[in-house]
C-alpha positions in Angstrom: -24.2 53.1 -117.3 -25.3 54.4 -113.9 -25.8 58.1 -114.0 -26.5 58.7 -110.3 -24.9 57.1 -107.3 -25.3 53.3 -107.1 -27.1 53.5 -103.8 -30.7 54.5 -103.8 -31.4 58.2 -103.3 -31.6 58.7 -99.6 -31.9 62.5 -98.8 -29.6 63.6 -96.1 -32.2 65.9 -94.5 -31.4 69.6 -94.2 -31.8 69.5 -90.4 -29.5 66.5 -90.1 -26.9 68.3 -92.1 -27.1 71.2 -89.7 -26.4 68.9 -86.8 -23.0 67.7 -88.2 -20.7 69.3 -85.7 -17.3 67.7 -84.8 -15.2 70.6 -83.6 -15.3 74.3 -82.9 -13.4 76.4 -85.4 -11.0 79.0 -84.0 -12.5 82.4 -84.4 -9.1 83.9 -84.7 -9.1 82.8 -88.4 -11.7 85.4 -89.1 -10.2 88.4 -87.3 -10.2 91.5 -89.5 -6.9 93.0 -90.6 -6.5 96.4 -89.0 -6.8 99.3 -91.3 -3.6 101.4 -91.8 -3.5 104.7 -90.0 -4.7 107.8 -91.9 -2.0 110.0 -93.4 -0.6 111.4 -96.5 3.2 110.9 -96.3 5.3 110.1 -99.3 6.1 106.7 -97.9 2.4 105.9 -97.5 1.7 107.1 -101.0 4.5 105.0 -102.5 3.3 102.0 -100.5 -0.2 102.5 -101.9 1.1 102.6 -105.4 3.2 99.5 -104.8 0.3 97.6 -103.5 -1.8 98.7 -106.4 0.8 97.5 -108.8 1.1 94.2 -107.0 -2.7 93.7 -107.2 -2.8 94.4 -110.9 0.1 92.0 -111.5 -1.6 89.0 -109.9 -2.7 86.4 -112.3 -5.4 83.7 -112.4 -6.6 81.2 -114.9 -9.3 81.8 -117.5 -9.6 78.3 -118.9 -6.1 77.4 -119.9 -5.0 81.0 -120.2 -3.3 83.0 -117.5 -4.9 86.5 -117.2 -4.6 89.3 -114.7 -7.0 88.8 -111.8 -8.8 92.1 -112.4 -9.7 91.0 -116.0 -11.2 87.6 -115.2 -14.5 89.0 -113.9 -15.2 90.8 -117.1 -14.1 87.9 -119.2 -16.5 85.5 -117.3 -19.3 88.0 -117.6 -18.9 88.1 -121.3 -19.0 84.3 -121.6 -22.2 84.0 -119.7 -23.8 87.0 -121.4 -23.1 85.1 -124.6 -24.7 81.9 -123.5 -27.5 83.2 -121.2 -30.3 82.3 -123.5 -28.9 78.9 -124.3 -27.7 78.0 -120.8 -29.7 74.9 -120.3 -28.8 73.7 -123.8 -25.1 74.3 -122.9 -25.5 72.2 -119.7 -27.2 69.5 -121.7 -24.2 69.3 -124.0 -21.7 69.3 -121.2 -23.4 66.6 -119.2 -25.2 64.5 -121.8 -28.4 66.0 -120.4 -27.8 64.4 -117.0 -27.4 67.8 -115.3 -31.2 67.8 -114.7 -31.0 64.5 -112.7 -28.0 65.8 -110.8 -29.9 69.0 -109.9 -32.9 67.0 -108.7 -30.7 64.9 -106.6 -28.9 67.9 -105.2 -32.1 69.5 -104.0 -33.5 66.2 -102.6 -30.2 65.7 -100.7 -30.6 69.1 -99.1 -34.3 68.6 -98.5 -35.1 72.4 -98.0 -38.2 73.5 -96.3 -39.7 74.8 -93.1 -40.3 72.1 -90.5 -43.4 72.0 -88.2 -42.9 74.7 -85.5 -39.8 76.0 -87.3 -39.1 79.3 -89.1 -39.2 79.8 -92.8 -35.7 79.4 -94.5 -33.6 82.1 -96.0 -31.8 80.6 -99.0 -29.0 82.2 -101.0 -28.5 80.7 -104.5 -25.1 82.0 -105.9 -24.3 82.1 -109.6 -27.9 81.0 -110.0 -28.9 83.5 -112.6 -31.4 81.4 -114.6 -33.1 80.2 -111.4 -32.8 76.5 -112.2 -31.8 75.6 -108.7 -33.9 78.2 -107.0 -37.2 77.0 -108.6 -36.4 73.4 -107.7 -35.8 74.4 -104.1 -39.0 76.4 -103.8 -40.9 73.5 -105.5 -39.5 71.0 -103.0 -40.3 73.2 -100.0 -43.8 73.8 -101.2 -44.7 70.3 -102.4 -42.8 68.2 -99.9 -43.0 70.3 -96.8 -46.1 72.4 -97.5 -43.8 75.4 -97.0 -45.0 78.5 -98.8 -43.0 81.0 -96.8 -39.3 80.2 -97.3 -37.5 82.5 -99.7 -34.6 82.4 -102.2 -32.3 85.2 -103.1 -30.7 84.5 -106.4 -27.4 86.3 -107.0 -25.2 86.4 -110.0 -22.4 88.7 -111.4 -24.1 88.6 -114.8 -27.2 90.8 -115.3 -28.1 89.0 -118.5 -28.4 85.7 -116.6 -30.5 87.3 -113.9 -32.8 88.8 -116.5 -33.3 85.3 -118.0 -34.1 83.9 -114.6 -36.5 86.7 -113.8 -38.3 86.2 -117.1 -38.6 82.5 -116.3 -39.9 83.2 -112.9 -42.9 85.0 -114.4 -44.1 81.7 -115.9 -44.0 79.9 -112.5 -46.1 80.1 -109.4 -43.5 82.4 -107.9 -44.1 85.1 -110.5 -45.3 87.7 -108.0 -41.8 87.9 -106.6 -42.8 87.3 -103.0 -40.6 84.3 -102.6 -37.8 84.8 -105.1 -35.6 87.8 -105.7 -32.8 88.4 -108.3 -29.8 90.6 -107.5 -26.4 91.4 -109.1 -23.7 90.4 -106.7 -20.0 89.4 -106.7 -19.8 86.0 -105.0 -16.4 86.9 -103.5 -17.9 89.9 -101.7 -21.7 89.4 -101.2 -21.8 93.0 -99.9 -25.6 93.2 -100.0 -26.0 90.1 -97.9 -25.8 90.6 -94.1 -23.6 88.4 -91.8 -25.2 85.4 -90.3 -28.4 85.8 -92.3 -28.9 82.7 -94.4 -29.8 79.1 -93.6 -28.6 77.6 -96.8 -26.1 78.7 -99.5 -26.1 76.8 -102.8 -24.0 77.2 -105.9 -24.4 74.9 -108.9 -22.0 74.8 -111.8 -20.7 78.2 -111.0 -17.9 78.2 -108.5 -15.2 77.1 -110.9 -15.7 80.4 -112.7 -14.9 82.6 -109.7 -11.7 84.5 -109.7 -10.9 83.9 -106.1 -12.6 80.7 -104.8 -11.2 80.9 -101.2 -12.5 84.4 -100.9 -16.0 83.2 -102.1 -15.9 80.4 -99.6 -15.1 82.9 -96.8 -18.0 85.1 -98.0 -20.3 82.0 -97.9 -19.1 81.3 -94.3 -19.7 84.9 -93.3 -23.3 85.2 -94.5 -24.5 81.8 -93.2 -26.1 81.5 -89.8 -24.4 79.2 -87.3 -25.6 75.7 -88.3 -26.2 76.9 -91.8 -25.3 74.7 -94.8 -22.9 75.3 -97.7 -23.8 73.1 -100.7 -22.0 73.1 -104.1 -22.8 71.0 -107.2 -19.9 71.2 -109.7 -18.3 69.3 -112.5 -15.4 67.4 -111.1 -12.8 64.6 -111.9 -13.9 61.3 -113.4 -12.7 58.5 -111.2 -12.6 55.7 -113.8 -9.6 55.8 -116.1 -11.1 54.7 -119.4 -14.3 56.8 -118.8 -12.1 59.8 -118.1 -10.3 59.4 -121.4 -13.6 59.2 -123.3 -15.0 62.1 -121.4 -12.0 64.3 -122.1 -12.1 63.5 -125.8 -15.8 64.4 -125.8 -15.3 67.6 -123.9 -12.4 69.0 -125.9 -13.3 67.8 -129.4 -17.1 67.7 -129.5 -18.5 70.4 -127.1 -16.7 73.4 -128.7 -17.8 72.1 -132.1 -21.4 71.9 -130.9 -21.0 75.4 -129.5 -20.0 76.6 -132.9 -22.8 74.8 -134.7 -25.7 75.4 -132.3 -24.8 78.8 -130.8 -22.2 80.2 -133.2 -19.9 80.6 -130.2 -17.0 78.1 -130.1 -14.8 80.2 -127.8 -17.3 80.3 -124.9 -17.8 76.6 -125.0 -14.0 76.1 -125.2 -13.6 78.1 -122.1 -16.2 76.2 -120.2 -14.6 72.8 -120.8 -11.2 74.2 -119.9 -12.6 75.7 -116.7 -13.7 72.2 -115.7 -10.3 70.8 -116.3 -8.7 73.5 -114.2 -11.1 73.0 -111.2 -9.5 71.3 -108.2 -10.1 67.6 -107.5 -12.8 66.5 -105.1 -10.3 66.1 -102.2 -8.6 69.4 -102.9 -11.9 71.3 -103.0 -13.1 69.6 -99.8 -9.9 70.8 -98.2 -10.6 74.4 -99.4 -14.1 74.2 -97.8 -12.5 73.1 -94.5 -10.0 75.9 -94.7 -12.8 78.4 -95.0 -14.0 77.3 -91.6 -16.7 74.8 -92.5 -17.2 71.4 -90.8 -17.5 68.5 -93.2 -18.7 65.0 -92.6 -16.7 62.1 -93.9 -15.0 63.0 -97.2 -17.2 66.0 -97.6 -18.4 65.1 -101.1 -20.5 62.7 -103.1 -19.5 61.7 -106.6 -22.2 61.6 -109.3 -21.8 59.6 -112.6 -18.3 58.3 -111.7 -17.1 61.8 -110.7 -18.2 63.7 -113.8 -19.9 66.0 -111.1 -19.8 66.0 -107.3 -21.8 67.5 -104.5 -19.9 69.1 -101.7 -21.4 70.1 -98.3 -20.2 71.9 -95.2 -21.7 73.2 -92.0 -20.9 76.5 -90.3 -20.3 75.7 -86.6 
């Protein structure tokens, strides 16, 4: 069975990705909604209460369950606090260990690193708590491009994941913290990241856990520089019928059992396989990326291992 694309790995260089521009996106899409006038009338108070009630009544999915939107963030945080120390083992179970090859291919495809005469890159790795992608990108920049200045900011909503990543960083050549930083952030807000400040935004196996994916995509668009690249690696939809049947049986019958046996945590692993099933198809997610204002080339995604995972890219124009 081929675990990576059938064609030889041919990195789509980071600079080439930045040059993919087909049309200018209307700036009207990003106009701010005017704030209501100040006041303290009864009608305004009642309106505020009504809006608060509506906000609390909105629901989203947590695996196969429907939960109030305001609860999902805490529920996801609890899941990843539970699995933080066994995160790589979890991904090994969920991908047959192939996630390591996918991540290597993901970074090679992006080809991050300072070019001769260019500026160091500012890279934002979202939901990247353990640093798995961040370390790979810094290694690639250093070893392939002799770039020892580009930096990665790793953000995650879960402090336990970030602590694990920081602990791992101390055992690497980036242990002094000069090229990697870890910070708690909500991906839908990124309120500590300035507008137009990042060259590259990456998120690997994390975006399916966000409460409001369109809001997170808009935040990604806001913080990227013009020409900046959005790149997402995520579990997706298997595109071969018989393999999909086998994969679904494995996911729902074996992975939660392994979670119980290995980590004494069946529920977290059950949620994780359900979250994969609920994530949009490759075409649907590519459409969401376009709706957020990104320019995509071709289909906008590359299937890995028959669609078990996919890489999505978009460019801010």
